[in-house]
VOGU-839260 format. One record per residue (C-alpha): residue number from 1; residue in three letters; x, y, z. Coordinates in steps of 0.2 Angstrom, whole numbers, plus 5000, padded with zeros to 4 digits. Layout:
# VOGU-839260
NUM | ALA | X | Y | Z
...
***
This chain:
# VOGU-839260
1 | MET | 4209 | 6485 | 5088
2 | PRO | 4221 | 6491 | 5100
3 | LEU | 4235 | 6479 | 5105
4 | GLN | 4232 | 6477 | 5122
5 | THR | 4213 | 6474 | 5118
6 | ARG | 4216 | 6462 | 5105
7 | PHE | 4227 | 6450 | 5116
8 | ARG | 4218 | 6452 | 5131
9 | LEU | 4203 | 6439 | 5128
10 | PRO | 4214 | 6426 | 5120
11 | LEU | 4227 | 6427 | 5132
12 | PHE | 4218 | 6425 | 5147
13 | LEU | 4231 | 6436 | 5157
14 | LEU | 4225 | 6432 | 5175
15 | GLY | 4230 | 6443 | 5187
16 | ALA | 4232 | 6428 | 5201
17 | GLY | 4243 | 6421 | 5187
18 | LEU | 4254 | 6437 | 5186
19 | LEU | 4255 | 6439 | 5205
20 | GLY | 4260 | 6419 | 5205
21 | ALA | 4273 | 6422 | 5193
22 | CYS | 4282 | 6434 | 5202
23 | ALA | 4282 | 6428 | 5219
24 | SER | 4294 | 6418 | 5227
25 | SER | 4294 | 6406 | 5241
26 | PRO | 4310 | 6394 | 5251
27 | GLN | 4297 | 6379 | 5243
28 | ARG | 4296 | 6373 | 5226
29 | GLU | 4287 | 6387 | 5217
30 | ALA | 4270 | 6382 | 5211
31 | ALA | 4264 | 6396 | 5199
32 | THR | 4249 | 6396 | 5191
33 | ALA | 4251 | 6398 | 5171
34 | MET | 4246 | 6411 | 5164
35 | ILE | 4242 | 6409 | 5143
36 | GLN | 4231 | 6396 | 5138
37 | PRO | 4236 | 6390 | 5120
38 | GLN | 4227 | 6399 | 5106
39 | ARG | 4232 | 6387 | 5091
40 | VAL | 4233 | 6368 | 5094
41 | THR | 4239 | 6356 | 5078
42 | GLU | 4243 | 6338 | 5079
43 | HIS | 4259 | 6331 | 5069
44 | ARG | 4260 | 6311 | 5066
45 | GLY | 4264 | 6301 | 5052
46 | SER | 4274 | 6311 | 5038
47 | ASP | 4273 | 6326 | 5049
48 | ASP | 4282 | 6325 | 5065
49 | LEU | 4287 | 6336 | 5078
50 | LEU | 4306 | 6334 | 5077
51 | SER | 4309 | 6337 | 5057
52 | ALA | 4291 | 6340 | 5048
53 | GLY | 4294 | 6323 | 5042
54 | LEU | 4309 | 6328 | 5032
55 | GLY | 4321 | 6315 | 5043
56 | LEU | 4340 | 6319 | 5041
57 | ASP | 4341 | 6317 | 5023
58 | GLY | 4327 | 6330 | 5021
59 | LEU | 4335 | 6343 | 5032
60 | ARG | 4352 | 6340 | 5024
61 | ALA | 4343 | 6345 | 5006
62 | VAL | 4352 | 6359 | 4998
63 | ALA | 4335 | 6365 | 4991
64 | PRO | 4322 | 6370 | 5004
65 | PRO | 4304 | 6360 | 5004
66 | ALA | 4294 | 6367 | 4991
67 | PHE | 4279 | 6377 | 4991
68 | ALA | 4265 | 6372 | 4979
69 | ASP | 4259 | 6391 | 4977
70 | PRO | 4276 | 6402 | 4980
71 | ARG | 4264 | 6416 | 4981
72 | HIS | 4252 | 6409 | 4995
73 | PRO | 4261 | 6394 | 5005
74 | THR | 4250 | 6384 | 5017
75 | ALA | 4253 | 6386 | 5036
76 | GLY | 4258 | 6368 | 5035
77 | GLU | 4271 | 6372 | 5022
78 | LEU | 4277 | 6387 | 5032
79 | ARG | 4279 | 6377 | 5048
80 | ARG | 4290 | 6362 | 5038
81 | ARG | 4302 | 6375 | 5029
82 | ALA | 4305 | 6383 | 5045
83 | ILE | 4310 | 6368 | 5053
84 | TRP | 4321 | 6366 | 5039
85 | SER | 4328 | 6383 | 5039
86 | ASN | 4330 | 6384 | 5057
87 | TRP | 4338 | 6366 | 5057
88 | ARG | 4352 | 6371 | 5044
89 | GLY | 4354 | 6389 | 5055
90 | ILE | 4361 | 6380 | 5067
91 | ALA | 4368 | 6363 | 5067
92 | ASP | 4381 | 6354 | 5055
93 | LEU | 4370 | 6343 | 5046
94 | SER | 4385 | 6338 | 5032
95 | PRO | 4387 | 6319 | 5030
96 | THR | 4405 | 6320 | 5037
97 | GLY | 4401 | 6331 | 5053
98 | GLY | 4395 | 6317 | 5064
99 | PHE | 4378 | 6323 | 5068
100 | GLY | 4368 | 6308 | 5067
101 | THR | 4382 | 6295 | 5070
102 | LEU | 4393 | 6301 | 5084
103 | TYR | 4379 | 6312 | 5093
104 | GLY | 4362 | 6320 | 5091
105 | GLY | 4348 | 6312 | 5079
106 | VAL | 4333 | 6315 | 5070
107 | PRO | 4322 | 6301 | 5075
108 | ALA | 4302 | 6302 | 5071
109 | VAL | 4292 | 6311 | 5086
110 | PRO | 4273 | 6311 | 5083
111 | GLY | 4263 | 6324 | 5094
112 | ARG | 4257 | 6340 | 5097
113 | GLU | 4262 | 6358 | 5097
114 | TYR | 4252 | 6371 | 5108
115 | ALA | 4255 | 6391 | 5102
116 | ALA | 4252 | 6406 | 5107
117 | LEU | 4255 | 6425 | 5105
118 | ALA | 4262 | 6429 | 5126
119 | ILE | 4265 | 6448 | 5129
120 | LEU | 4274 | 6454 | 5146
121 | PRO | 4266 | 6465 | 5158
122 | GLY | 4273 | 6482 | 5152
123 | ALA | 4278 | 6475 | 5134
124 | ARG | 4272 | 6485 | 5118
125 | GLN | 4272 | 6468 | 5107
126 | PRO | 4271 | 6449 | 5110
127 | HIS | 4284 | 6434 | 5110
128 | ARG | 4279 | 6418 | 5100
129 | VAL | 4279 | 6403 | 5113
130 | LEU | 4278 | 6387 | 5107
131 | VAL | 4276 | 6369 | 5115
132 | GLN | 4279 | 6351 | 5108
133 | VAL | 4272 | 6338 | 5116
134 | PRO | 4276 | 6322 | 5112
135 | ASP | 4264 | 6308 | 5113
136 | THR | 4277 | 6299 | 5122
137 | PHE | 4278 | 6311 | 5136
138 | ASP | 4282 | 6303 | 5152
139 | GLN | 4270 | 6306 | 5165
140 | ALA | 4278 | 6298 | 5178
141 | LYS | 4295 | 6310 | 5175
142 | ARG | 4287 | 6326 | 5170
143 | CYS | 4299 | 6336 | 5161
144 | VAL | 4300 | 6353 | 5152
145 | VAL | 4314 | 6358 | 5143
146 | VAL | 4314 | 6379 | 5138
147 | ALA | 4324 | 6384 | 5124
148 | PRO | 4323 | 6401 | 5118
149 | ALA | 4330 | 6404 | 5100
150 | SER | 4347 | 6408 | 5094
151 | GLY | 4352 | 6425 | 5087
152 | SER | 4335 | 6433 | 5083
153 | ARG | 4328 | 6418 | 5076
154 | GLY | 4311 | 6414 | 5074
155 | VAL | 4301 | 6402 | 5087
156 | TYR | 4309 | 6387 | 5079
157 | GLY | 4326 | 6394 | 5082
158 | ALA | 4330 | 6382 | 5096
159 | ILE | 4325 | 6367 | 5088
160 | ALA | 4342 | 6358 | 5084
161 | VAL | 4347 | 6363 | 5102
162 | ALA | 4334 | 6355 | 5111
163 | GLY | 4324 | 6345 | 5102
164 | PRO | 4334 | 6329 | 5098
165 | TRP | 4339 | 6328 | 5116
166 | ALA | 4323 | 6332 | 5124
167 | LEU | 4309 | 6325 | 5113
168 | PRO | 4314 | 6308 | 5112
169 | LYS | 4316 | 6307 | 5130
170 | GLY | 4300 | 6310 | 5132
171 | CYS | 4302 | 6327 | 5137
172 | ALA | 4289 | 6344 | 5131
173 | VAL | 4301 | 6357 | 5123
174 | ALA | 4293 | 6377 | 5125
175 | TYR | 4299 | 6388 | 5113
176 | THR | 4300 | 6406 | 5113
177 | ASP | 4307 | 6420 | 5101
178 | LYS | 4310 | 6429 | 5115
179 | GLY | 4303 | 6448 | 5108
180 | ALA | 4313 | 6446 | 5090
181 | GLY | 4310 | 6433 | 5077
182 | SER | 4306 | 6432 | 5058
183 | ASP | 4287 | 6441 | 5059
184 | TYR | 4292 | 6455 | 5046
185 | VAL | 4279 | 6469 | 5041
186 | ASP | 4279 | 6473 | 5024
187 | LEU | 4275 | 6492 | 5027
188 | ASP | 4271 | 6496 | 5008
189 | ALA | 4258 | 6481 | 5006
190 | GLY | 4253 | 6483 | 5025
191 | ILE | 4255 | 6465 | 5028
192 | GLY | 4262 | 6456 | 5045
193 | VAL | 4261 | 6439 | 5050
194 | ARG | 4249 | 6429 | 5059
195 | LEU | 4249 | 6417 | 5072
196 | ASP | 4250 | 6402 | 5060
197 | GLY | 4263 | 6410 | 5050
198 | THR | 4252 | 6416 | 5035
199 | PRO | 4250 | 6435 | 5030
200 | GLY | 4238 | 6445 | 5040
201 | ARG | 4232 | 6464 | 5034
202 | LEU | 4238 | 6477 | 5049
203 | GLY | 4222 | 6483 | 5057
204 | GLU | 4210 | 6470 | 5051
205 | ALA | 4219 | 6452 | 5058
206 | THR | 4218 | 6450 | 5075
207 | ASP | 4231 | 6437 | 5077
208 | LEU | 4247 | 6447 | 5070
209 | ALA | 4263 | 6441 | 5079
210 | PHE | 4269 | 6460 | 5078
211 | ALA | 4257 | 6474 | 5075
212 | PRO | 4268 | 6491 | 5074
213 | ASP | 4265 | 6509 | 5076
214 | VAL | 4267 | 6515 | 5056
215 | PRO | 4271 | 6531 | 5055
216 | ALA | 4261 | 6540 | 5041
217 | GLY | 4271 | 6538 | 5022
218 | ALA | 4282 | 6523 | 5030
219 | SER | 4289 | 6510 | 5018
220 | GLY | 4300 | 6494 | 5016
221 | VAL | 4300 | 6482 | 5029
222 | ALA | 4297 | 6484 | 5050
223 | PHE | 4304 | 6467 | 5061
224 | LYS | 4301 | 6466 | 5079
225 | HIS | 4319 | 6465 | 5086
226 | ALA | 4323 | 6483 | 5078
227 | HIS | 4305 | 6490 | 5079
228 | SER | 4297 | 6484 | 5094
229 | GLN | 4301 | 6498 | 5105
230 | ASP | 4303 | 6486 | 5119
231 | ASN | 4323 | 6481 | 5120
232 | PRO | 4318 | 6462 | 5121
233 | GLU | 4336 | 6458 | 5125
234 | ALA | 4333 | 6468 | 5144
235 | ASP | 4318 | 6455 | 5146
236 | TRP | 4325 | 6439 | 5140
237 | GLY | 4324 | 6431 | 5159
238 | ARG | 4307 | 6434 | 5158
239 | HIS | 4302 | 6429 | 5140
240 | VAL | 4310 | 6411 | 5146
241 | LYS | 4301 | 6410 | 5161
242 | GLN | 4284 | 6414 | 5153
243 | ALA | 4286 | 6401 | 5141
244 | ALA | 4288 | 6388 | 5155
245 | GLU | 4272 | 6395 | 5162
246 | PHE | 4264 | 6393 | 5143
247 | ALA | 4272 | 6375 | 5144
248 | LEU | 4262 | 6369 | 5161
249 | ALA | 4246 | 6377 | 5152
250 | ALA | 4248 | 6366 | 5137
251 | LEU | 4252 | 6351 | 5147
252 | GLY | 4237 | 6354 | 5158
253 | GLN | 4227 | 6355 | 5140
254 | ALA | 4237 | 6340 | 5133
255 | PHE | 4233 | 6328 | 5148
256 | PRO | 4218 | 6335 | 5159
257 | GLN | 4217 | 6319 | 5168
258 | ALA | 4235 | 6321 | 5175
259 | ALA | 4233 | 6339 | 5177
260 | PRO | 4239 | 6352 | 5187
261 | TYR | 4255 | 6355 | 5180
262 | THR | 4265 | 6365 | 5190
263 | PHE | 4282 | 6371 | 5194
264 | ALA | 4281 | 6361 | 5210
265 | ASN | 4279 | 6345 | 5201
266 | THR | 4287 | 6346 | 5185
267 | ARG | 4306 | 6347 | 5180
268 | VAL | 4310 | 6362 | 5170
269 | ILE | 4328 | 6363 | 5162
270 | ALA | 4332 | 6379 | 5151
271 | VAL | 4345 | 6376 | 5137
272 | GLY | 4349 | 6390 | 5123
273 | VAL | 4364 | 6394 | 5114
274 | SER | 4371 | 6411 | 5109
275 | ASN | 4357 | 6424 | 5112
276 | GLY | 4347 | 6410 | 5119
277 | GLY | 4361 | 6404 | 5128
278 | GLY | 4363 | 6422 | 5137
279 | ALA | 4342 | 6422 | 5140
280 | VAL | 4343 | 6406 | 5150
281 | LEU | 4358 | 6415 | 5160
282 | ARG | 4345 | 6428 | 5162
283 | ALA | 4333 | 6417 | 5168
284 | ALA | 4344 | 6409 | 5182
285 | GLU | 4345 | 6424 | 5189
286 | MET | 4326 | 6426 | 5193
287 | GLU | 4320 | 6424 | 5209
288 | GLY | 4309 | 6410 | 5215
289 | ASP | 4312 | 6390 | 5214
290 | TRP | 4304 | 6388 | 5197
291 | LEU | 4320 | 6382 | 5188
292 | ASP | 4330 | 6366 | 5190
293 | ALA | 4345 | 6368 | 5179
294 | VAL | 4352 | 6379 | 5166
295 | VAL | 4364 | 6373 | 5151
296 | ALA | 4371 | 6390 | 5142
297 | GLY | 4381 | 6388 | 5126
298 | GLU | 4392 | 6401 | 5118
299 | PRO | 4380 | 6414 | 5128
300 | ASN | 4378 | 6431 | 5123
301 | VAL | 4379 | 6438 | 5141
302 | TYR | 4387 | 6454 | 5149
303 | VAL | 4389 | 6458 | 5168
304 | GLU | 4399 | 6470 | 5178
305 | GLY | 4419 | 6470 | 5176
306 | HIS | 4429 | 6455 | 5175
307 | GLY | 4434 | 6459 | 5157
308 | SER | 4415 | 6459 | 5151
309 | ARG | 4412 | 6469 | 5138
310 | ALA | 4394 | 6473 | 5130
311 | LEU | 4389 | 6464 | 5113
312 | TYR | 4386 | 6483 | 5106
313 | ASP | 4404 | 6487 | 5110
314 | TYR | 4414 | 6474 | 5103
315 | THR | 4402 | 6474 | 5088
316 | THR | 4405 | 6492 | 5083
317 | GLU | 4422 | 6489 | 5087
318 | ALA | 4425 | 6475 | 5077
319 | ALA | 4413 | 6484 | 5060
320 | LEU | 4426 | 6496 | 5059
321 | LEU | 4442 | 6490 | 5063
322 | MET | 4442 | 6471 | 5058
323 | PRO | 4442 | 6474 | 5040
324 | CYS | 4459 | 6482 | 5040
325 | ALA | 4465 | 6469 | 5055
326 | LEU | 4465 | 6454 | 5046
327 | LEU | 4476 | 6459 | 5034
328 | ASP | 4488 | 6458 | 5048
329 | VAL | 4486 | 6440 | 5048
330 | PRO | 4494 | 6428 | 5036
331 | ALA | 4482 | 6422 | 5022
332 | GLU | 4486 | 6405 | 5024
333 | ALA | 4480 | 6406 | 5044
334 | LEU | 4465 | 6412 | 5039
335 | PRO | 4447 | 6401 | 5036
336 | GLN | 4442 | 6405 | 5017
337 | PRO | 4424 | 6412 | 5018
338 | PRO | 4417 | 6413 | 5001
339 | LEU | 4424 | 6427 | 4992
340 | LEU | 4438 | 6431 | 5003
341 | GLU | 4449 | 6437 | 4989
342 | GLN | 4437 | 6449 | 4983
343 | LEU | 4437 | 6456 | 5001
344 | ARG | 4454 | 6461 | 5001
345 | PRO | 4454 | 6477 | 4992
346 | LEU | 4438 | 6482 | 5002
347 | TRP | 4448 | 6479 | 5017
348 | GLN | 4464 | 6488 | 5012
349 | ALA | 4450 | 6503 | 5008
350 | ARG | 4446 | 6502 | 5024
351 | CYS | 4463 | 6503 | 5030
352 | ALA | 4466 | 6519 | 5020
353 | SER | 4449 | 6527 | 5028
354 | LEU | 4454 | 6524 | 5046
355 | ARG | 4470 | 6533 | 5043
356 | ALA | 4461 | 6547 | 5037
357 | ALA | 4450 | 6547 | 5052
358 | GLY | 4464 | 6546 | 5064
359 | LEU | 4458 | 6528 | 5070
360 | VAL | 4475 | 6518 | 5065
361 | GLU | 4493 | 6522 | 5062
362 | GLY | 4505 | 6520 | 5049
363 | ASP | 4506 | 6527 | 5031
364 | ALA | 4506 | 6509 | 5021
365 | VAL | 4492 | 6496 | 5023
366 | ALA | 4503 | 6486 | 5030
367 | ALA | 4507 | 6497 | 5046
368 | GLN | 4488 | 6501 | 5047
369 | ALA | 4483 | 6484 | 5046
370 | ARG | 4497 | 6481 | 5061
371 | SER | 4489 | 6497 | 5071
372 | ALA | 4470 | 6489 | 5069
373 | HIS | 4477 | 6471 | 5074
374 | GLU | 4484 | 6477 | 5090
375 | GLN | 4470 | 6490 | 5095
376 | LEU | 4459 | 6474 | 5095
377 | ARG | 4471 | 6464 | 5104
378 | ALA | 4471 | 6478 | 5118
379 | GLY | 4454 | 6478 | 5118
380 | GLY | 4454 | 6459 | 5124
381 | TRP | 4452 | 6451 | 5107
382 | THR | 4462 | 6433 | 5107
383 | GLU | 4471 | 6427 | 5091
384 | GLN | 4458 | 6413 | 5091
385 | ALA | 4443 | 6423 | 5090
386 | LEU | 4449 | 6437 | 5078
387 | VAL | 4455 | 6424 | 5066
388 | ALA | 4438 | 6414 | 5067
389 | ALA | 4428 | 6430 | 5065
390 | THR | 4435 | 6431 | 5046
391 | ALA | 4416 | 6425 | 5041
392 | SER | 4410 | 6438 | 5052
393 | THR | 4418 | 6451 | 5045
394 | GLY | 4416 | 6445 | 5026
395 | PHE | 4398 | 6441 | 5028
396 | ASP | 4395 | 6460 | 5036
397 | LEU | 4388 | 6452 | 5051
398 | TRP | 4394 | 6465 | 5062
399 | ARG | 4385 | 6479 | 5053
400 | ALA | 4370 | 6470 | 5054
401 | VAL | 4370 | 6466 | 5071
402 | ALA | 4374 | 6484 | 5076
403 | VAL | 4361 | 6491 | 5065
404 | THR | 4347 | 6481 | 5072
405 | TYR | 4354 | 6483 | 5091
406 | ALA | 4355 | 6501 | 5090
407 | SER | 4338 | 6504 | 5085
408 | ALA | 4334 | 6490 | 5098
409 | TYR | 4342 | 6498 | 5113
410 | GLY | 4337 | 6515 | 5110
411 | ARG | 4318 | 6509 | 5108
412 | HIS | 4317 | 6518 | 5092
413 | GLY | 4302 | 6515 | 5081
414 | ILE | 4300 | 6513 | 5062
415 | GLY | 4309 | 6527 | 5053
416 | ALA | 4318 | 6533 | 5068
417 | HIS | 4336 | 6525 | 5068
418 | PRO | 4348 | 6537 | 5075
419 | CYS | 4359 | 6534 | 5061
420 | GLY | 4346 | 6534 | 5047
421 | PHE | 4345 | 6517 | 5043
422 | SER | 4330 | 6508 | 5037
423 | PHE | 4326 | 6489 | 5031
424 | SER | 4318 | 6487 | 5013
425 | ALA | 4318 | 6475 | 4997
426 | GLN | 4332 | 6483 | 4987
427 | GLN | 4337 | 6485 | 4969
428 | PRO | 4354 | 6480 | 4961
429 | ASP | 4361 | 6497 | 4967
430 | PHE | 4355 | 6495 | 4985
431 | SER | 4340 | 6508 | 4982
432 | PRO | 4325 | 6503 | 4990
433 | ARG | 4309 | 6495 | 4981
434 | ALA | 4293 | 6485 | 4987
435 | ALA | 4294 | 6468 | 4990
436 | THR | 4286 | 6455 | 4978
437 | ASP | 4273 | 6442 | 4987
438 | ALA | 4285 | 6428 | 4982
439 | GLU | 4299 | 6437 | 4994
440 | ARG | 4286 | 6440 | 5005
441 | SER | 4281 | 6420 | 5008
442 | THR | 4298 | 6417 | 5013
443 | TRP | 4300 | 6428 | 5027
444 | TRP | 4294 | 6421 | 5041
445 | SER | 4300 | 6402 | 5038
446 | ASP | 4317 | 6408 | 5031
447 | ALA | 4324 | 6423 | 5037
448 | SER | 4335 | 6424 | 5054
449 | GLY | 4328 | 6438 | 5062
450 | ILE | 4340 | 6451 | 5056
451 | PRO | 4343 | 6459 | 5040
452 | PRO | 4351 | 6457 | 5027
453 | GLY | 4343 | 6440 | 5020
454 | ASN | 4328 | 6432 | 5010
455 | GLY | 4327 | 6447 | 5001
456 | VAL | 4327 | 6461 | 5013
457 | GLY | 4343 | 6473 | 5014
458 | ILE | 4350 | 6485 | 5023
459 | VAL | 4346 | 6504 | 5018
460 | ASP | 4360 | 6515 | 5022
461 | THR | 4357 | 6534 | 5018
462 | GLN | 4376 | 6538 | 5022
463 | LEU | 4384 | 6526 | 5009
464 | ALA | 4399 | 6536 | 5000
465 | PRO | 4414 | 6530 | 4991
466 | PRO | 4427 | 6526 | 4993
467 | ASP | 4423 | 6516 | 5010
468 | PHE | 4404 | 6517 | 5007
469 | THR | 4398 | 6510 | 5024
470 | LEU | 4411 | 6519 | 5034
471 | ALA | 4402 | 6535 | 5039
472 | GLY | 4387 | 6523 | 5045
473 | LEU | 4398 | 6513 | 5056
474 | GLN | 4406 | 6529 | 5064
475 | CYS | 4387 | 6534 | 5068
476 | LEU | 4383 | 6516 | 5076
477 | ARG | 4400 | 6517 | 5085
478 | ALA | 4397 | 6534 | 5092
479 | LEU | 4382 | 6529 | 5099
480 | TYR | 4392 | 6518 | 5111
481 | THR | 4407 | 6530 | 5114
482 | GLY | 4399 | 6547 | 5111
483 | GLN | 4387 | 6558 | 5122
484 | ASP | 4376 | 6566 | 5109
485 | GLY | 4359 | 6563 | 5102
486 | ALA | 4354 | 6546 | 5104
487 | ALA | 4370 | 6541 | 5114
488 | PRO | 4363 | 6540 | 5133
489 | GLY | 4347 | 6530 | 5126
490 | VAL | 4357 | 6518 | 5118
491 | ARG | 4369 | 6516 | 5133
492 | ALA | 4355 | 6514 | 5145
493 | GLY | 4348 | 6500 | 5134
494 | ILE | 4363 | 6490 | 5135
495 | ALA | 4365 | 6493 | 5153
496 | ALA | 4347 | 6485 | 5155
497 | THR | 4354 | 6470 | 5148
498 | ARG | 4367 | 6467 | 5160
499 | ALA | 4366 | 6451 | 5170
500 | ALA | 4368 | 6447 | 5189
501 | PRO | 4374 | 6429 | 5197
502 | PRO | 4361 | 6415 | 5197
503 | ARG | 4349 | 6410 | 5211
504 | ALA | 4359 | 6402 | 5225
505 | GLY | 4359 | 6382 | 5223
506 | LEU | 4356 | 6382 | 5205
507 | PRO | 4366 | 6370 | 5193
508 | VAL | 4371 | 6380 | 5179
509 | MET | 4384 | 6372 | 5165
510 | ILE | 4390 | 6385 | 5152
511 | VAL | 4399 | 6378 | 5137
512 | HIS | 4410 | 6388 | 5127
513 | GLY | 4419 | 6386 | 5111
514 | GLN | 4438 | 6395 | 5114
515 | ASN | 4438 | 6401 | 5096
516 | ASP | 4421 | 6409 | 5097
517 | GLY | 4422 | 6424 | 5085
518 | LEU | 4407 | 6432 | 5086
519 | ILE | 4402 | 6431 | 5105
520 | PRO | 4421 | 6429 | 5113
521 | GLU | 4423 | 6421 | 5129
522 | ALA | 4434 | 6433 | 5135
523 | PHE | 4421 | 6444 | 5134
524 | THR | 4406 | 6434 | 5140
525 | SER | 4407 | 6418 | 5148
526 | THR | 4424 | 6420 | 5157
527 | PRO | 4418 | 6436 | 5166
528 | TYR | 4402 | 6429 | 5169
529 | VAL | 4408 | 6413 | 5178
530 | ALA | 4421 | 6424 | 5188
531 | ALA | 4407 | 6435 | 5194
532 | ALA | 4396 | 6422 | 5198
533 | ARG | 4409 | 6412 | 5208
534 | ALA | 4415 | 6429 | 5218
535 | ALA | 4397 | 6429 | 5222
536 | GLY | 4398 | 6413 | 5230
537 | ARG | 4387 | 6404 | 5217
538 | GLY | 4398 | 6385 | 5218
539 | ASP | 4386 | 6378 | 5205
540 | VAL | 4392 | 6385 | 5189
541 | ARG | 4402 | 6374 | 5179
542 | TYR | 4411 | 6381 | 5166
543 | TRP | 4416 | 6368 | 5149
544 | GLN | 4430 | 6377 | 5137
545 | VAL | 4431 | 6367 | 5121
546 | ARG | 4447 | 6369 | 5109
547 | ASN | 4444 | 6373 | 5091
548 | ALA | 4425 | 6378 | 5092
549 | GLN | 4420 | 6393 | 5084
550 | HIS | 4402 | 6402 | 5086
551 | PHE | 4394 | 6394 | 5070
552 | ASP | 4392 | 6374 | 5068
553 | ALA | 4383 | 6378 | 5051
554 | PHE | 4398 | 6384 | 5045
555 | LEU | 4406 | 6369 | 5047
556 | ALA | 4399 | 6363 | 5032
557 | PHE | 4413 | 6375 | 5021
558 | PRO | 4426 | 6364 | 5020
559 | ALA | 4440 | 6377 | 5027
560 | TYR | 4430 | 6378 | 5043
561 | GLY | 4424 | 6361 | 5046
562 | ALA | 4444 | 6355 | 5044
563 | ARG | 4450 | 6366 | 5057
564 | TYR | 4434 | 6368 | 5070
565 | ALA | 4425 | 6356 | 5081
566 | PRO | 4406 | 6358 | 5083
567 | LEU | 4399 | 6364 | 5099
568 | LEU | 4381 | 6358 | 5099
569 | PRO | 4388 | 6338 | 5104
570 | TYR | 4394 | 6348 | 5121
571 | VAL | 4379 | 6357 | 5124
572 | HIS | 4369 | 6340 | 5124
573 | ALA | 4384 | 6332 | 5133
574 | ALA | 4381 | 6346 | 5147
575 | LEU | 4361 | 6342 | 5148
576 | ASP | 4364 | 6324 | 5150
577 | ARG | 4377 | 6327 | 5166
578 | VAL | 4363 | 6341 | 5173
579 | SER | 4351 | 6328 | 5170
580 | ALA | 4359 | 6315 | 5178
581 | HIS | 4363 | 6327 | 5194
582 | LEU | 4345 | 6331 | 5196
583 | ASP | 4343 | 6311 | 5196
584 | GLY | 4354 | 6310 | 5209
585 | GLN | 4367 | 6301 | 5200
586 | GLY | 4381 | 6310 | 5203
587 | ALA | 4389 | 6328 | 5205
588 | LEU | 4389 | 6340 | 5193
589 | PRO | 4404 | 6338 | 5181
590 | ALA | 4421 | 6350 | 5185
591 | ASP | 4426 | 6363 | 5174
592 | ALA | 4434 | 6356 | 5159
593 | THR | 4446 | 6361 | 5143
594 | ILE | 4442 | 6350 | 5131
595 | GLU | 4452 | 6345 | 5118
596 | ALA | 4441 | 6345 | 5101
597 | GLN | 4447 | 6345 | 5086
598 | GLY | 4442 | 6348 | 5067
599 | ARG | 4439 | 6332 | 5055
600 | GLY | 4453 | 6339 | 5043
601 | ALA | 4449 | 6332 | 5026
602 | GLY | 4439 | 6317 | 5031
603 | ALA | 4425 | 6313 | 5041
604 | VAL | 4424 | 6316 | 5058
605 | GLU | 4430 | 6302 | 5071
606 | ALA | 4424 | 6300 | 5088
607 | GLY | 4441 | 6303 | 5094
608 | GLN | 4442 | 6321 | 5087
609 | LEU | 4426 | 6325 | 5099
610 | PRO | 4431 | 6319 | 5116
611 | ARG | 4419 | 6319 | 5131
612 | PRO | 4424 | 6326 | 5147
***
């Protein structure tokens, strides 16, 4: 069935709702919700909203929740495992890290979940929306917290960000995967993911979360961020607003005696980190008085001027230069990700390759590393960001991001990547193979939304010794710096992601770690704040957190936890402050540089995480 037909009936895309969503007025906006819930589930007793019954101890468990039948997990088993996976991918849950004692917590929160596949006008593919409504929802103080997923994660990808703050307070939480997520499609088997997370066949299941156009003979794995042909990042703000509209519809169904729920009578706060932080800032610029406040943690945001650089620009630069540049940093100054010593010979080979390509100077490795290091510093990288980026470099995250985003920005479909990359289960020699049923069963619950991981790897047709990934990386970089082939289309896609200042009068708080090595604040938050204030937006506040890097989850590594502080407690503190401000309990807080510290060799103490 054609995609638009397949979604017409279950989504109830009402013309009046579409018009209302786009309208603005000087009054508090009261748009009609467009999307009605397609799936409603109850979660009580041993299966709650916040942890699927796992509690903090269960979320801390090293092994994921098991499937009774590894080849055919149930929807409930997939949900529980997705919640476990997304908590661990975002938060530092290690016993010495302070979660559950100094900040945060995982109380049992019974309630209901309302889920749907929503599609933006003009989009090819849907985004997932899901609303958690606690049984203790406060009817007297109606509150919705909209939380777009971090990174490219699935619909539960912000549960650690919004859930522990909002649900115990009686607020509903609306999530969206913002057009990305872990709805992978096995092209060899012709199997995608249904609304409830279970598998469904292409051409048969009517509720697939991603149903791409599949060219004849295609094989491997497709996923929404790379292959939707929608450039989802350009629509992040619209994804957030549509999730908020869905929340109003879900609340109307949950409590019909108190309906209608509108933007005029329900408080809406948007919060997100990383890509989710960028999404809520894109929502902040949208017209209409529908949003009450925004909290953005370590946002991936790109503005015109003020030193801002696009994610794709600094990612492809880092992918090429950083392996070599880190050799110019004393080893004792670097955090030690797994296998760092094994990586050094590969980084030395990168220096030699860069020298042969004329990209660095010097005849010896030391001189070549210094040349790469100086180029990064000249491009705006701080030393703190570069050092913290050791993990992103060691785990090959730069290449993973660049491969997916190049496809998304250029709106390239399956088999049409401009540098010849694709995705597949792989043999030990990295050649593609068909996925197994057991591998496929974990993709929706476990995957981060960008391969490699969970049995899906990047297939690079340009692999060649001695520096195996260099040719592919040079091709990816040329899509930004060059003029030929797909480069103009990729740059046009990047330009479409540029953010504007927030709506006048909207309270916005930005929280960013000064040591962020994946989304450096020098390229993102600092320019955004400067641009907002240049436009006269006086309600933007900026907290810079010393010794905080991008991945709280990495603090489970002793070398990272010892030197770096978590960012999540400051995102929750910012939510406290904007909520109090909306309640009339004081002005927005001032800008601050927060002197947070890593926990060293022991457990974190309260004094190491001061609150502004």
